[in-house]
C-alpha positions in Angstrom: -16.9 7.4 -4.6 -15.6 11.1 -5.5 -12.4 12.6 -5.0 -10.7 16.0 -4.0 -8.1 17.7 -4.3 -5.5 16.4 -1.8 -6.6 12.7 -1.8 -4.1 10.1 -1.5 -5.0 6.7 -3.2 -2.6 4.1 -2.0 -2.6 0.4 -3.3 0.3 -2.3 -4.1 1.1 -5.2 -6.0 3.6 -8.4 -6.2 4.9 -8.8 -9.9 5.4 -12.2 -10.3 7.0 -14.6 -12.9 3.7 -15.1 -14.8 2.9 -11.1 -14.7 5.8 -10.7 -16.8 5.6 -13.7 -19.4 2.3 -12.8 -20.3 3.3 -9.3 -20.5 5.7 -10.0 -22.7 3.3 -12.1 -25.1 0.9 -9.3 -25.3 3.9 -6.5 -25.7 6.1 -8.0 -27.3 9.1 -6.4 -25.1 11.5 -10.1 -25.0 14.2 -8.3 -23.9 17.1 -10.8 -22.7 16.4 -9.5 -19.2 12.5 -10.0 -19.5 13.3 -13.5 -20.3 16.2 -15.3 -18.8 16.2 -14.9 -15.0 19.5 -13.3 -12.8 21.4 -15.2 -10.9 19.0 -14.7 -7.9 16.2 -16.1 -10.4 14.2 -13.1 -10.9 12.9 -11.4 -13.9 13.2 -7.6 -14.6 9.6 -6.4 -14.8 8.9 -4.2 -17.9 8.9 -0.7 -17.4 5.3 -0.4 -18.9 3.9 -3.3 -16.8 5.5 -1.3 -13.8 3.5 1.7 -14.9 0.1 0.1 -14.9 0.2 0.8 -11.3 -0.8 4.5 -11.5 -3.0 3.6 -14.5 -5.0 1.4 -12.4 -6.3 4.7 -11.0 -8.0 5.3 -14.2 -9.9 2.3 -14.2 -11.2 2.9 -10.7 -12.5 6.2 -11.5 -12.9 6.3 -15.1 -10.4 8.2 -16.3 -9.7 8.7 -19.7 -6.0 9.6 -19.7 -5.1 12.7 -22.1 -0.9 12.7 -20.6 0.9 10.6 -18.9 4.6 11.0 -17.7 6.6 8.3 -16.3 10.3 8.4 -14.9 11.7 4.9 -14.4 14.1 5.8 -11.6 15.2 1.8 -10.7 14.3 -1.7 -11.9 11.7 -3.6 -10.7 11.8 -7.6 -10.3 9.8 -10.4 -10.2 9.0 -10.8 -6.2 9.0 -7.2 -5.5 6.0 -5.8 -3.9 5.4 -2.3 -5.5 3.5 0.6 -3.3 2.1 3.5 -5.6 0.8 6.4 -3.7 -1.6 8.8 -6.3 -2.1 12.5 -4.8 -5.0 14.1 -6.4 -3.7 17.6 -7.7 -6.5 19.0 -9.6 -10.0 18.2 -9.7 -12.6 20.2 -11.3 -15.7 20.9 -13.4 -14.7 21.9 -17.2 -17.4 24.1 -19.3 -18.8 21.0 -20.7 -19.6 19.3 -17.6 -16.9 16.7 -17.3 -14.4 16.6 -14.6 -10.8 17.8 -15.0 -8.0 15.6 -13.3 -4.3 16.1 -12.4 -2.3 13.2 -10.3 1.2 12.9 -9.4 2.2 9.6 -8.5 5.2 7.8 -6.3 6.1 3.9 -6.6 8.3 2.2 -3.8 9.7 -1.2 -3.8 9.5 -3.6 -0.4 13.0 -1.5 0.8 11.0 2.1 0.3 13.4 2.3 -2.6 11.9 4.7 -5.5 11.1 2.8 -8.5 8.7 4.9 -10.9 6.9 8.5 -10.5 5.3 10.8 -12.4 2.0 12.3 -13.2 -1.3 12.0 -15.4 -3.8 14.6 -16.7 -7.4 13.7 -18.2 -11.4 13.6 -17.8 -13.7 11.7 -15.7 -16.0 10.2 -18.2 
């Protein structure tokens, strides 16, 4: 599927305790807030686990990222459903017959509160 400037790709994910446990094991990020439930029984989802939402576009469209910028606005907790919207800002052929891409993204929780925003750039392989 080809992309064009202005396209918006949207998807959502609900983070689980198992997601946080697996990411903790892989990353070694064992901060107390990731392993000890709060008073509501939730764990804080690692920021880098949350940031896998916009990177999904990379996998879906075979992007080799060059730059990624993340602004973590508020915590994400297990049980939260995050909607991520990625907007294609640049999509053009390069002199090396590759396609350069630049995209911005905004992720909101089920309460419409922003949790993460930023941008990424790279090339399509």
